[in-house]
SELOVO-959467 format. One record per residue (C-alpha): residue number from 1; residue in one letter; x, y, z. Coordinates in Angstrom, 2 decimals. Each point is the difference from the previous one (the first is absolute). Example, Ala and Ser with C-alpha at 12.3 -4.5 7.8 and 13.67 -1.06 7.14 Angstrom:
<rs>
  resi  resn        u        v        w
     1     A    12.30    -4.50     7.80
     2     S     1.37     3.44    -0.66
</rs>
This chain:
<rs>
  resi  resn        u        v        w
     1     X     0.00     0.00     0.00
     2     X     2.77     2.48     0.87
     3     X     1.80    -0.72    -3.27
     4     X    -3.25     0.48    -1.93
     5     X    -0.61     3.33     1.76
     6     X     3.47     1.24    -0.93
     7     X    -0.27    -1.07    -3.64
     8     X    -3.62     0.97    -0.67
     9     X    -0.24     3.12    -2.22
    10     X    -2.89     1.41     2.04
    11     X     1.53    -0.43     3.46
    12     X     3.44     1.18    -1.09
    13     X    -1.38     3.54    -0.04
    14     X    -1.29    -0.20     3.58
    15     X     1.60     2.25     2.59
    16     X    -0.86     0.17     3.67
    17     X     0.35     3.07     2.17
    18     X     0.23    -0.89     3.68
    19     X    -2.07     2.53     1.94
    20     X     0.36    -1.37     3.54
    21     X     1.45    -2.94     1.87
    22     X    -1.35    -1.14     3.36
    23     X     2.01    -2.65     1.79
    24     X    -2.38    -2.40     1.71
    25     X     2.76    -2.20     1.43
    26     X     3.70    -0.69    -0.46
    27     X    -0.88    -2.21    -2.97
    28     X    -3.09     1.60    -1.57
    29     X    -0.98     3.39    -1.37
    30     X    -3.02     1.57    -1.65
    31     X     0.92     1.93    -3.14
    32     X    -2.35     2.63    -1.42
    33     X     0.77     0.59    -3.65
    34     X    -1.23     1.56    -3.22
    35     X     0.27    -2.01    -3.20
    36     X     0.87     1.64    -3.34
    37     X     0.28    -1.24    -3.58
    38     X     1.73     2.28    -2.48
    39     X    -0.26     2.84     2.55
    40     X    -3.80    -0.40     0.28
    41     X    -1.55    -1.09     3.28
    42     X    -1.65    -3.42    -0.38
    43     X    -2.06    -2.23     2.22
    44     X    -0.89     0.61     3.59
    45     X     2.73     1.20     2.30
    46     X     0.97    -2.88     2.11
    47     X     1.01    -0.88     3.34
    48     X     2.54    -2.67    -0.66
    49     X     2.22    -1.96     2.29
    50     X     3.68    -0.50     0.42
    51     X     1.83    -2.74     1.87
    52     X     3.52    -0.09     1.34
    53     X     2.07    -3.01    -1.05
    54     X     3.70    -0.33     0.77
    55     X     0.25     3.71     0.91
    56     X    -1.55     1.03    -3.34
    57     X    -3.48     1.49    -0.38
    58     X    -1.95    -1.61    -2.85
    59     X    -3.44     0.51    -1.48
    60     X    -2.43    -2.66     1.23
    61     X    -1.30    -2.75    -2.26
    62     X    -3.56     1.28     0.49
    63     X     1.02     3.45    -1.23
    64     X     1.79    -1.46    -3.03
    65     X    -3.10    -2.08    -0.75
    66     X    -2.11     3.16    -0.05
    67     X     2.16     1.41    -2.82
    68     X    -0.54    -2.91    -2.42
    69     X    -3.32     1.44    -1.20
    70     X     1.89     2.85    -1.67
    71     X     1.87    -2.37    -2.30
    72     X    -1.10    -1.25    -3.38
    73     X     1.07    -3.60     0.53
    74     X     1.06    -0.43     3.62
    75     X    -1.26    -3.19     1.63
    76     X    -0.58     0.01     3.73
    77     X     2.10    -2.36     2.03
    78     X    -1.76    -2.64     2.12
    79     X     0.92     2.01     3.11
    80     X    -2.36     2.75    -1.17
</rs>
């Protein structure tokens, strides 16, 4: 799914502006963001989630899953 998101012509134009981050624990955070495609705001603004793994903050699988709908041919992974 991640590879398909990166290669898809529709999702390659997506950009995310992080508007706020609220740490809910040492390992989890809520991320408020605005989603853009070709500099135009698209979709609903989202609260997303981030998780800390090996001292690196990463976007959560659930948040990545929510972005697949913006692709032309991006299948959802079973985890979604």
